[in-house]
LUMMARLO-652464 format. One line per 8 residues: their letters; for each residue x, y, z of C-alpha. Coordinates in steps of 0.001 Angstrom, whole numbers, plus 500000, padded with zeros to 6 digits. Each point is the difference from the previous one (the first is absolute). Layout:
residues N
A	X:Y:Z | ...
This chain:
residues 292
MIPPSSLI	487292:505236:522677 | 499862:499801:496325 | 496824:499346:497637 | 499469:496673:498476 | 502608:499168:497339 | 501349:497246:497777 | 503583:499149:499360 | 500886:498276:496736
ICSRNRPD	502856:497957:499518 | 500900:498012:496964 | 502527:497167:499551 | 501681:497505:497603 | 502343:497202:501202 | 501412:501831:503170 | 498055:498126:502763 | 502663:500753:502743
FLIETVQS	500193:503787:499093 | 496116:500268:499734 | 499347:498317:503533 | 502614:502324:501530 | 498323:503064:498493 | 496684:499002:501485 | 501528:499373:503237 | 501456:503398:499945
VLAGDHLP	496717:501681:499524 | 498250:497987:502600 | 502712:501100:502516 | 499065:503845:499265 | 498447:502588:502275 | 496983:500377:497739 | 498785:496886:497840 | 497880:499824:496969
DEIIVVDH	496663:498518:500290 | 500746:497471:497325 | 503249:499020:498040 | 499027:498768:496461 | 502870:497904:498628 | 499780:498917:496404 | 502615:497255:499460 | 500870:498892:496488
SDKQSTEL	502711:497614:501270 | 500445:496517:498744 | 498913:498602:503329 | 497505:501029:502510 | 501026:501376:503295 | 498145:497751:502648 | 501126:502289:502902 | 498350:503193:498418
AGAGVQNG	497026:498088:498666 | 499144:498976:503520 | 500954:503089:501784 | 496441:501271:500639 | 499793:503055:502369 | 503068:501121:501815 | 499850:503007:502494 | 496767:500972:498358
CEIRYLWR	501279:500120:496401 | 498541:497393:497678 | 502567:498502:497755 | 498284:499078:496751 | 502311:497883:497705 | 499002:499572:496328 | 502276:497351:498182 | 499772:500384:496150
RARGVSRA	501460:498184:497090 | 500961:503257:498370 | 502694:502487:499206 | 500148:503770:500073 | 500290:502245:503036 | 497641:502526:498485 | 497225:497386:499677 | 500646:498891:503374
RNEAAAAA	499763:503382:501415 | 496733:500697:498179 | 498637:496758:501191 | 500813:500856:503635 | 498515:503541:499648 | 496717:498533:498510 | 499836:497540:503096 | 500794:502720:502704
RHERLAFC	497276:500584:502322 | 501163:503563:501080 | 500333:503426:498159 | 503461:500583:501105 | 502488:497976:498119 | 503829:499578:500882 | 502467:498175:497987 | 503591:498441:500537
DDDMWAPP	502037:497472:498604 | 500705:496374:501247 | 503787:500820:500650 | 499406:502958:502463 | 500338:500465:503715 | 497586:502138:501713 | 501228:501988:503013 | 497130:500272:502819
SWFGALVQ	499009:503544:498962 | 499890:499492:496252 | 496250:498936:499544 | 498565:502582:502323 | 502026:502893:498553 | 498875:498967:496526 | 496550:499648:500418 | 499645:503073:502320
ALVEAGPR	501583:502099:497369 | 497533:498789:497503 | 497117:500791:502383 | 501342:503480:500489 | 500583:500548:496145 | 496649:498880:499002 | 498571:497988:496969 | 501572:502084:497178
TVVAGQVV	503532:499280:501317 | 502294:496939:499772 | 502458:499524:502583 | 503650:498837:499304 | 502419:499025:502910 | 503807:499649:500436 | 501863:496919:499019 | 503424:499426:501442
AGAPEARD	502201:497020:499450 | 500799:497318:502350 | 503370:498558:500854 | 501235:497910:497250 | 498928:496467:500094 | 502129:498775:497075 | 503306:501015:498556 | 500001:503652:498852
GFAPPLVS	496065:499693:500793 | 497829:502960:498759 | 496479:500843:500268 | 498036:501796:497166 | 497974:502159:500055 | 500943:502504:502816 | 497930:503201:500876 | 501637:502488:502404
GDQRVLYE	499767:503500:501076 | 499393:501450:503714 | 497086:502635:499011 | 496566:499551:498985 | 499329:500753:496319 | 496635:500418:498218 | 500154:499401:496131 | 497578:501195:497616
GRLGTDVL	499639:500422:496351 | 502394:498524:497395 | 503374:499205:501278 | 503354:499123:498322 | 500567:497228:502291 | 498347:497024:501707 | 498699:500575:503663 | 497954:496908:500709
ASVNMAMF	501489:496649:501166 | 497628:496765:500439 | 502212:498734:502775 | 498649:502545:502301 | 496808:501911:499079 | 496276:500605:501047 | 497130:501250:498342 | 496145:499915:500172
RSAFWDVG	498473:497153:498092 | 497835:502484:498215 | 502940:501796:498455 | 501763:496779:499334 | 497116:498884:497665 | 499334:503514:498751 | 503146:499917:498121 | 499420:496267:498998
GFDERLGP	502595:498220:502461 | 503318:498531:498846 | 500366:499599:496231 | 500582:496075:499875 | 502124:500360:497030 | 502847:501491:501979 | 501871:498678:503050 | 501636:496925:501192
GTPYPAAE	498641:496960:498191 | 499726:501616:496755 | 502323:501003:497087 | 500029:503372:501452 | 501222:498919:503571 | 499951:503419:501763 | 498569:503538:500022 | 496333:498748:500989
DNDLGFRF	500087:502614:502822 | 501400:502676:497872 | 497204:499554:497676 | 497499:500030:502755 | 501609:503181:501644 | 500045:501707:496615 | 496182:499278:499393 | 499266:501387:503436
LEAGYRIL	501546:503102:499482 | 498510:500334:496587 | 496719:499591:501499 | 500282:502781:502486 | 501208:498041:502966 | 502769:500822:502208 | 502781:497950:501383 | 501344:500590:503643
YTPDALIQ	503291:498714:500742 | 500279:499465:503852 | 503425:498938:501390 | 498447:499003:503311 | 498410:496911:498244 | 503356:498282:499746 | 500265:496411:498849 | 503263:497973:499559
HRAWRAGS	500905:498075:496504 | 501888:496880:500591 | 503346:500055:498165 | 499843:496477:499072 | 500951:500337:496305 | 503887:499237:499303 | 501963:502831:498542 | 500523:497796:496829
KYPRVRWN	496336:500159:499497 | 500097:503853:499581 | 500411:500109:496105 | 496985:497489:499530 | 497758:501994:502443 | 501006:503125:498082 | 499023:498401:496717 | 496677:499001:501381
YGRGKGGF	499207:503432:501302 | 501069:501559:496679 | 497510:497591:498223 | 497232:501041:502287 | 500925:503818:499400 | 500087:499572:496192 | 496345:498468:500225 | 498961:502838:502232
YAKHLSAR	501410:502707:497797 | 498661:498504:496755 | 496607:499637:501562 | 499628:503657:500689 | 501593:501224:496690 | 498027:502416:497966 | 500954:501939:496690 | 498075:502858:501451
DLHMLRRA	501438:499966:503664 | 503914:499410:500107 | 500064:499826:503724 | 501098:496283:500270 | 502149:500313:496959 | 501888:502731:501854 | 500142:497945:503173 | 501195:496746:498241
GRDIGHRL	502698:502079:498290 | 501490:501559:503521 | 499545:496546:501495 | 502433:498274:497486 | 502095:503076:499496 | 500812:500476:503528 | 501164:496294:500307 | 501912:499822:496812
LRMPRVIW	501839:503338:500974 | 500913:498498:503367 | 501435:496816:498492 | 503406:501338:498983 | 500557:501444:503468 | 499091:496853:501883 | 501247:497204:497698 | 503350:499421:501562
KHPRLAAG	499090:500556:503454 | 496628:498568:500127 | 499560:497560:497007 | 497050:498436:501488 | 498157:503227:500160 | 501157:500942:496414 | 498603:496569:498860 | 496704:500769:501854
DFLYSLGI	499508:503233:498159 | 500861:498599:496689 | 497478:497228:500414 | 497420:502193:501502 | 500249:502411:496969 | 499883:497173:497666 | 496968:498395:501862 | 498044:503374:499415
VVAGTRWL	500608:499871:496359 | 499347:496272:499437 | 496781:499893:502032 | 498945:503252:498764 | 500268:498954:496374 | 498190:496639:500860 | 497157:501925:501690 | 499398:502190:497091
LRER	500046:497026:497536 | 497929:497634:502321 | 497724:501734:502565 | 498837:503042:497963
């Protein structure tokens, strides 16, 4: 048995994926006590609105005329009835062992640790289908202190609610539905580590990210990711602390150096690298001019 816990899933205009994600969770070996769905879709899901309690799990469906996944997650966390919070996205497929492994790892780690699980790609559902982001590795890793990379993905993570609000929840200026449409989880993870929390990666808590995006969409996805990272980097830039400036420089430099090697054999990858780097610069500049 696992202790009482809440699973948060936020969605916008992907009703079939959302329902299938919920169904996969309900077919698990261990279920959350409640699934909180915050839906910013144009139309309300009558199926989820009337789902009620299934297999002992209450489905609480909140339909809002709003935008912004960070706002939706904060609303769901505020509405949660339990201290242990788990998060996944609306285009995931949860194996039966996923939820139990994620929450059990959190219970064992304690309230000063955030747990991140493994994310693998599902079978392609479109031409050259791909699924970002992915998180892999066969060994448990405990992260502490200031890092040069991002180690927390909101598509598969769990934490104590007290920890979530201790660092202020998600920054609602970042993430899909905003001018900086990514990196809201990078920002949350960075703030956790800066506040002295640890992040535990556990491969046992494995979830599958559906590869429904066509390969032709890859450059645009990378452009959006770059814009999110640009906002994230700019938010934490400081003349007295060059950590984020160095991270942004390495992020851009790595991709620009790779471009000449891949441009002929993998032009889509090269285009993605260019647009990602450009997105960092454009959105970072925007943030410094408008958000500070």
